[in-house]
C-alpha positions in Angstrom: -38.5 -7.4 -22.4 -41.3 -9.9 -22.2 -42.6 -11.6 -19.0 -42.5 -15.4 -18.6 -45.3 -16.9 -20.8 -45.9 -20.1 -18.8 -44.2 -22.2 -21.4 -41.0 -24.1 -20.3 -38.7 -26.3 -22.3 -36.8 -29.0 -20.4 -33.4 -30.2 -21.7 -31.5 -32.8 -19.7 -29.1 -35.7 -19.9 -31.3 -37.8 -17.6 -32.6 -40.2 -20.3 -36.0 -41.9 -19.7 -35.0 -45.1 -18.0 -35.1 -43.5 -14.5 -37.8 -41.4 -12.8 -35.6 -38.3 -12.8 -37.4 -36.4 -15.6 -40.8 -37.2 -14.1 -39.8 -36.0 -10.7 -38.5 -32.7 -12.0 -41.8 -32.2 -13.8 -43.7 -33.0 -10.6 -41.8 -30.2 -8.8 -42.5 -27.8 -11.6 -46.2 -28.5 -11.6 -46.2 -28.2 -7.8 -44.9 -24.6 -8.1 -46.7 -23.8 -11.3 -49.8 -25.9 -11.9 -50.7 -24.2 -15.1 -47.2 -24.5 -16.7 -46.8 -26.0 -20.2 -43.7 -28.2 -20.3 -42.1 -29.1 -23.6 -39.5 -31.8 -23.6 -36.7 -30.5 -25.8 -34.6 -33.6 -25.3 -33.5 -35.9 -22.5 -31.1 -37.9 -24.6 -28.0 -35.7 -24.4 -24.9 -37.9 -23.8 -24.3 -37.9 -20.1 -22.4 -34.9 -18.9 -21.8 -33.6 -22.4 -22.1 -29.9 -21.9 -21.1 -29.1 -25.5 -23.9 -31.2 -26.9 -26.4 -29.7 -24.5 -25.3 -26.2 -25.5 -25.6 -27.0 -29.2 -29.1 -28.4 -28.9 -30.3 -25.4 -26.9 -28.5 -22.8 -29.0 -30.1 -24.1 -32.3 -33.6 -24.6 -30.7 -34.6 -21.9 -28.3 -35.6 -19.2 -30.9 -38.4 -21.5 -32.3 -40.4 -21.1 -29.2 -42.8 -18.3 -28.3 -41.5 -15.2 -26.7 -41.4 -15.4 -22.9 -40.5 -19.1 -22.9 -38.3 -20.2 -20.0 -35.6 -22.6 -21.1 -34.4 -24.9 -18.3 -31.3 -26.9 -19.1 -29.9 -29.5 -16.6 -26.7 -31.0 -17.7 -24.7 -30.7 -14.5 -21.5 -32.6 -13.9 -20.8 -30.2 -11.1 -23.9 -31.1 -9.1 -23.2 -31.0 -5.4 -20.3 -28.5 -5.7 -20.3 -24.8 -5.3 -20.8 -24.1 -9.0 -23.4 -21.3 -9.5 -26.8 -21.6 -11.0 -27.4 -19.0 -13.7 -30.6 -17.1 -14.3 -30.5 -15.2 -17.6 -32.9 -12.9 -19.4 -32.5 -11.8 -23.0 -34.9 -9.6 -25.0 -37.3 -12.5 -25.6 -36.4 -15.5 -23.4 -35.4 -16.7 -20.0 -32.8 -19.3 -19.2 -31.9 -21.4 -16.1 -28.9 -23.6 -16.1 -25.7 -24.5 -14.2 -22.8 -22.1 -14.8 -20.7 -24.6 -16.7 -20.7 -23.2 -20.2 -24.0 -24.5 -21.5 -25.5 -21.0 -21.7 -22.2 -19.3 -22.9 -23.0 -19.4 -26.7 -26.3 -17.6 -26.1 -24.9 -15.1 -23.6 -21.9 -14.4 -25.9 -24.2 -13.4 -28.8 -27.1 -11.6 -27.1 -27.5 -8.7 -24.7 -28.7 -10.1 -21.4 -29.3 -9.7 -17.7 -27.6 -12.3 -15.6 -28.0 -13.5 -12.1 -26.5 -16.1 -9.7 -29.5 -17.9 -8.2 -30.1 -17.8 -4.4 -30.2 -21.4 -3.2 -32.7 -20.7 -0.5 -35.4 -20.5 -3.2 -35.0 -24.2 -3.7 -36.8 -27.0 -1.8 -36.4 -27.0 2.0 -34.4 -30.2 2.0 -31.8 -30.2 -0.8 -29.7 -33.2 -1.8 -26.2 -32.9 -3.2 -27.0 -35.2 -6.1 -30.3 -34.0 -7.6 -30.3 -30.3 -8.0 -32.6 -30.6 -11.0 -35.4 -31.5 -8.5 -34.2 -29.5 -5.5 -33.0 -26.2 -7.1 -33.6 -25.8 -10.8 -37.3 -26.9 -10.8 -38.3 -24.7 -7.9 -36.5 -21.7 -9.4 -38.2 -22.2 -12.7 -41.6 -22.6 -11.1 -41.2 -19.5 -9.0 -40.0 -17.5 -12.1 -43.0 -18.5 -14.1 -45.6 -17.8 -11.4 -44.8 -15.4 -8.6 -41.3 -13.9 -8.6 -39.2 -11.6 -10.8 -35.9 -12.9 -12.0 -34.0 -10.2 -10.0 -35.7 -11.5 -6.8 -34.3 -15.0 -7.4 -30.6 -14.2 -7.7 -27.8 -11.7 -7.3 -26.7 -9.7 -10.3 -23.7 -11.2 -12.2 -21.4 -10.4 -15.0 -19.1 -13.3 -15.4 -20.0 -16.8 -16.6 -18.1 -19.9 -17.6 -17.2 -19.9 -21.3 -17.4 -22.8 -23.8 -14.3 -22.9 -26.0 -14.5 -23.9 -29.6 -18.3 -23.7 -29.9 -17.8 -21.5 -32.9 -15.3 -22.4 -35.7 -12.0 -20.7 -36.2 -11.1 -19.4 -39.7 -7.4 -19.3 -40.4 -5.7 -18.2 -43.6 -5.1 -21.8 -44.9 -7.8 -23.8 -43.0 -11.0 -23.9 -41.2 -11.0 -25.5 -37.7 -14.3 -26.7 -36.4 -16.0 -29.5 -34.5 -18.3 -32.4 -35.2 -20.9 -30.7 -33.1 -23.7 -33.2 -33.2 -24.5 -36.7 -34.4 -28.2 -37.2 -34.8 -30.0 -40.6 -34.4 -29.7 -41.2 -38.1 -25.9 -41.0 -37.9 -25.6 -37.8 -39.8 -22.6 -35.7 -39.0 -23.5 -32.1 -38.2 -20.6 -29.7 -37.9 -20.4 -26.2 -36.4 -19.1 -24.7 -39.7 -21.5 -22.3 -41.4 -22.4 -23.5 -44.9 -21.7 -20.2 -46.5 -18.1 -20.2 -45.3 -17.2 -23.5 -47.1 -14.9 -23.6 -50.1 -16.5 -24.8 -53.3 -16.4 -28.6 -53.8 -14.4 -30.7 -54.1 -12.8 -30.0 -50.7 -11.1 -32.1 -48.1 -12.4 -32.8 -44.6 -10.2 -34.2 -41.9 -12.1 -35.9 -39.0 -10.2 -38.1 -36.5 -8.2 -40.5 -38.7 -10.3 -39.9 -41.8 -9.3 -37.7 -44.7 -12.2 -37.5 -47.2 -13.0 -35.4 -50.1 -16.5 -33.9 -50.4 -17.3 -34.0 -54.1 -21.1 -33.4 -53.9 -23.2 -30.9 -52.1 -26.9 -31.7 -52.3 -30.1 -30.0 -51.2 -31.8 -33.1 -49.9 -30.8 -36.6 -48.6 -32.7 -38.2 -51.5 -30.5 -36.5 -54.0 -27.5 -38.3 -52.5 -28.9 -41.8 -53.1 -26.2 -44.0 -54.4 -23.3 -41.9 -53.1 -21.1 -43.1 -50.2 -21.5 -39.8 -48.5 -22.2 -36.2 -49.4 -22.5 -32.7 -48.0 -25.6 -30.6 -47.5 -26.8 -27.6 -45.6 -28.2 -28.8 -42.3 -31.4 -27.3 -40.9 -29.4 -25.0 -38.7 -27.3 -23.6 -41.6 -24.1 -25.6 -41.0 -22.3 -28.2 -43.0 -23.7 -31.7 -42.6 -22.1 -34.9 -43.9 -24.6 -37.6 -44.6 -25.4 -40.8 -46.5 -28.7 -41.9 -47.8 -30.1 -44.7 -45.5 -26.6 -45.3 -44.0 -25.4 -44.4 -40.5 -22.1 -42.7 -41.1 -21.3 -42.1 -37.4 -21.6 -45.8 -36.7 -19.7 -47.0 -39.8 -16.9 -44.5 -39.2 -16.9 -44.8 -35.4 -17.4 -41.1 -34.9 -19.1 -39.2 -32.1 -19.8 -35.5 -31.3 -16.8 -33.4 -30.2 -14.3 -34.6 -32.8 -12.1 -31.9 -34.3 -12.7 -31.1 -38.0 -10.2 -29.4 -40.3 -10.9 -28.2 -43.8 -7.7 -27.2 -45.6 -8.1 -24.2 -47.9 -5.9 -25.3 -50.8 -6.2 -24.0 -54.3 -6.9 -27.4 -55.8 -10.0 -27.8 -53.5 -11.4 -24.4 -54.3 -12.0 -25.3 -58.0 -15.2 -27.0 -59.1 
């Protein structure tokens, strides 16, 4: 297993209107002056653990080995919820124990620890653990201390239901996992598991038939909507220069059902 490289990604739901992100970075630089911080995103919908987990799961492997991934989406701030420190073969993770790390931990061998709170700042608030606990822990991990020194060994962690789709005999059950800023609808259903078009998709009150699967957005010019393989390998529903999520009033977390009927398996 690799040692921390000095690179840290930061994922939060803080947004950029307030000074929260800047203050967290200030604490990180205080503990680790040579750190390289990469802002993964700070625009996760407030307290949306699923969205944070999705963004982290499909992003973390694109960083150098030894990267520390710090995720602070923390509806339970100020409570007794644990802070997880995790180590896989190639990466380190720090996040609240609320399910945000579950998809990674479910799919990779790992070492897991519940962080000791005494490694945080001397004076700790009950509303800003990103500053008072998470940032000091990350800074210590990157500079001076081993992960096993920062927490007690753990086995259990909070799960995140429905992150992966369910394949039944007559249907696929999934989720609208993410809506990007263009309004594209990114599902959690692997592209290779789809029936051949045309096939139905049920989302919220909509029942639509996907007639077209394209390789690029430009190929779908002139169509109301179409399917394509998203950059993470899952089904994406999009429209050329049109915000589907806004037009259809959809947001991440909606349930998706794809019936597996004979008439929708034929080209």
